[in-house]
C-alpha positions as CSV (number, residue, x, y, z in Angstrom):
1,X,0.0,0.0,0.0
2,X,1.7,3.2,-1.2
3,X,-1.1,5.6,-0.3
4,X,-2.9,6.3,2.9
5,X,-6.1,4.3,2.8
6,X,-7.5,5.3,6.2
7,X,-10.4,2.8,6.2
8,X,-8.2,-0.2,5.4
9,X,-5.6,0.9,7.9
10,X,-8.3,1.5,10.5
11,X,-9.5,-2.1,10.1
12,X,-5.9,-3.5,10.5
13,X,-5.4,-1.4,13.6
14,X,-8.8,-2.4,15.1
15,X,-8.1,-6.1,14.5
16,X,-4.6,-5.7,16.1
17,X,-5.7,-3.9,19.2
18,X,-8.5,-6.5,19.7
19,X,-5.9,-9.3,19.5
20,X,-3.8,-7.4,22.0
21,X,-6.8,-7.1,24.3
22,X,-6.4,-3.3,24.6
23,X,-9.4,-1.4,25.6
24,X,-9.1,1.8,23.4
25,X,-12.0,4.1,22.8
26,X,-13.0,5.5,19.4
27,X,-11.1,8.8,20.0
28,X,-7.9,7.0,20.8
29,X,-8.3,4.8,17.7
30,X,-8.7,7.9,15.6
31,X,-5.8,9.7,17.2
32,X,-3.5,6.8,16.5
33,X,-4.6,7.0,12.8
34,X,-4.1,10.8,12.8
35,X,-0.6,10.2,14.2
36,X,0.1,7.6,11.5
37,X,-1.1,10.0,8.8
38,X,1.3,12.7,10.1
39,X,4.2,10.2,10.2
40,X,3.4,9.1,6.7
41,X,3.1,12.7,5.4
42,X,6.3,14.1,7.1
43,X,8.3,11.0,6.3
44,X,8.6,11.9,2.7
45,X,10.5,15.0,3.6
46,X,12.0,14.3,7.0
47,X,12.9,10.6,6.7
48,X,11.6,9.7,10.1
49,X,11.4,6.0,9.4
50,X,12.7,3.7,6.7
51,X,9.2,2.4,6.2
52,X,7.2,3.9,3.3
53,X,4.2,1.6,3.3
54,X,1.5,2.8,5.8
55,X,0.2,-0.8,6.1
56,X,3.7,-1.9,7.4
57,X,3.7,1.2,9.6
58,X,0.6,0.0,11.4
59,X,2.1,-3.3,12.2
60,X,5.8,-2.4,12.7
61,X,5.2,0.9,14.5
62,X,1.7,1.2,16.0
63,X,1.0,-2.4,17.0
64,X,4.6,-3.0,17.9
65,X,4.4,-0.1,20.4
66,X,0.9,-0.9,21.5
67,X,2.0,-4.4,22.5
68,X,4.3,-2.8,25.1
69,X,1.6,-0.5,26.6
70,X,0.4,-3.0,29.3
71,X,4.0,-2.9,30.8
72,X,3.4,0.8,31.7
73,X,0.3,0.1,33.8
74,X,1.9,1.6,36.9
75,X,3.7,4.4,35.2
76,X,2.9,8.1,35.9
77,X,5.8,10.0,34.4
78,X,7.7,8.5,31.4
79,X,10.7,9.5,29.4
80,X,11.2,8.2,25.9
81,X,14.9,8.4,25.0
82,X,15.9,8.7,21.3
83,X,12.2,9.2,20.5
84,X,12.8,9.6,16.8
85,X,9.3,9.7,15.2
86,X,7.6,9.2,18.5
87,X,7.7,5.4,19.2
88,X,6.7,4.3,21.7
89,X,6.2,7.7,23.4
90,X,3.4,9.2,21.3
91,X,1.5,5.8,21.2
92,X,1.8,5.7,25.0
93,X,0.6,9.3,25.4
94,X,-2.5,8.6,23.2
95,X,-3.4,5.3,25.0
96,X,-2.6,6.6,28.5
97,X,-3.7,10.2,28.7
98,X,-3.3,10.0,32.5
99,X,0.4,9.6,32.1
100,X,2.9,12.4,31.6
101,X,5.1,11.5,28.6
102,X,8.3,13.3,27.7
103,X,10.2,12.6,24.5
104,X,13.8,13.5,23.8
105,X,15.9,13.4,20.7
106,X,19.0,15.2,19.5
107,X,17.8,15.7,15.9
108,X,15.9,18.9,15.4
109,X,13.8,17.7,12.5
110,X,12.5,14.8,14.6
111,X,11.6,16.9,17.6
112,X,10.0,19.5,15.2
113,X,7.7,16.6,14.0
114,X,7.0,15.6,17.6
115,X,6.0,19.1,18.5
116,X,3.7,19.2,15.5
117,X,2.1,15.9,16.6
118,X,1.6,17.3,20.1
119,X,-0.1,20.5,18.7
120,X,-2.3,18.8,16.0
121,X,-3.4,16.0,18.2
122,X,-3.8,18.3,21.2
123,X,-1.8,16.0,23.5
124,X,-1.6,18.0,26.7
125,X,0.4,15.2,28.5
126,X,3.3,15.4,26.1
127,X,6.6,17.3,26.5
128,X,9.3,17.4,23.8
129,X,13.0,18.0,24.4
130,X,15.8,18.6,21.8
131,X,19.0,17.7,23.6
132,X,21.4,14.9,24.5
133,X,19.8,12.8,27.3
134,X,23.1,13.0,29.2
135,X,22.7,16.7,29.5
136,X,19.0,16.8,30.4
137,X,18.0,18.1,33.8
138,X,14.4,18.0,35.1
139,X,12.7,19.0,38.4
140,X,10.8,15.8,38.7
141,X,12.6,12.5,37.9
142,X,10.9,9.8,35.8
143,X,9.4,6.7,37.3
144,X,9.9,4.9,33.9
145,X,12.5,5.6,31.2
146,X,11.9,3.8,27.9
147,X,13.5,3.4,24.5
148,X,12.9,1.5,21.3
149,X,15.9,0.2,19.5
150,X,17.8,3.3,20.8
151,X,21.2,2.0,21.9
152,X,23.1,-0.7,23.7
153,X,21.5,-1.3,27.1
154,X,24.7,-0.2,29.0
155,X,24.7,3.1,27.1
156,X,21.0,3.6,27.7
157,X,21.2,3.3,31.5
158,X,24.5,5.1,31.8
159,X,23.3,8.1,29.8
160,X,19.9,8.5,31.4
161,X,20.3,6.9,34.8
162,X,20.5,10.3,36.5
163,X,16.9,11.0,35.4
164,X,15.4,7.9,37.0
165,X,13.4,8.3,40.2
166,X,14.2,6.2,43.2
167,X,12.3,2.9,42.8
168,X,11.9,3.5,39.1
169,X,12.7,1.3,36.2
170,X,13.9,1.2,32.6
171,X,11.8,-0.6,30.0
172,X,13.7,-1.1,26.8
173,X,11.9,-2.3,23.7
174,X,14.2,-4.8,21.9
175,X,14.0,-7.3,19.1
176,X,15.9,-10.5,19.8
177,X,16.6,-10.8,23.5
178,X,20.0,-9.3,24.0
179,X,21.7,-11.7,26.5
180,X,25.1,-10.1,26.3
181,X,23.7,-6.6,26.9
182,X,21.7,-7.8,29.9
183,X,24.7,-9.6,31.4
184,X,27.1,-6.7,30.9
185,X,25.1,-3.9,32.5
186,X,27.2,-1.7,34.7
187,X,26.6,-1.4,38.4
188,X,24.3,-0.6,40.0
189,X,22.0,-1.7,37.2
190,X,20.5,-5.1,36.8
191,X,18.1,-6.7,34.3
192,X,15.2,-7.6,36.6
193,X,12.9,-9.2,34.0
194,X,12.6,-10.2,30.3
195,X,9.2,-10.3,28.7
196,X,8.5,-11.6,25.1
197,X,5.9,-9.7,23.1
198,X,3.5,-11.0,20.5
199,X,2.8,-8.4,17.9
200,X,-0.2,-9.2,15.7
201,X,0.9,-9.7,12.1
202,X,4.6,-9.8,13.0
203,X,6.6,-13.0,13.1
204,X,9.9,-11.4,14.3
205,X,11.0,-11.6,17.9
206,X,10.1,-8.7,20.2
207,X,11.1,-8.4,23.9
208,X,10.8,-6.0,26.8
209,X,13.9,-5.7,29.0
210,X,13.2,-4.3,32.5
211,X,16.2,-2.8,34.3
212,X,16.3,-1.6,37.9
213,X,19.0,-0.6,40.4
214,X,20.4,-3.9,41.7
215,X,19.5,-3.2,45.4
216,X,15.8,-3.1,44.4
217,X,15.8,-6.6,43.0
218,X,17.8,-8.4,45.7
């Protein structure tokens, strides 16, 4: 599919969210499609994702991020590091309007897109930063810090660990379970859990890696 057939994409999204047992209302469903439409439109100029087919975007971007949403059930204040085109941060913000979601990226054109999404979709719970995460300072630390295919897990926790609240956790979205990365985490970080994900319409492996300060998991 090389053009944006909203009705067809809506059906695929609805079927996928049903299989994921996610309870989304009509407004959230439409907002996800609105976000996808913006991603598809801006991608032709800004190269936000290598995918050009909106049907693939539904599966590999929306449903892939939606599959991780239940892991954020207890989250209140989330940071998405290396947010790129807004995955999983924007998807989380749409599905969990009660959660504050911050997104950070160093690339101005990507954060310009994210600010446009925030404005057009009227996402009051979204904050966008253009900066290196190592240099970010905030008044309120985050109880969850997430990333999707951002970096090696050691770099991820080292660069953003100063932003994690006491008792908080990292949730990294990964493909194949990265055994070496989990085993080589620097102190005081420890992989506390590994959760496989099933993404409707996708055969490839997907995993969530949960990381906490080691004293919390002993």
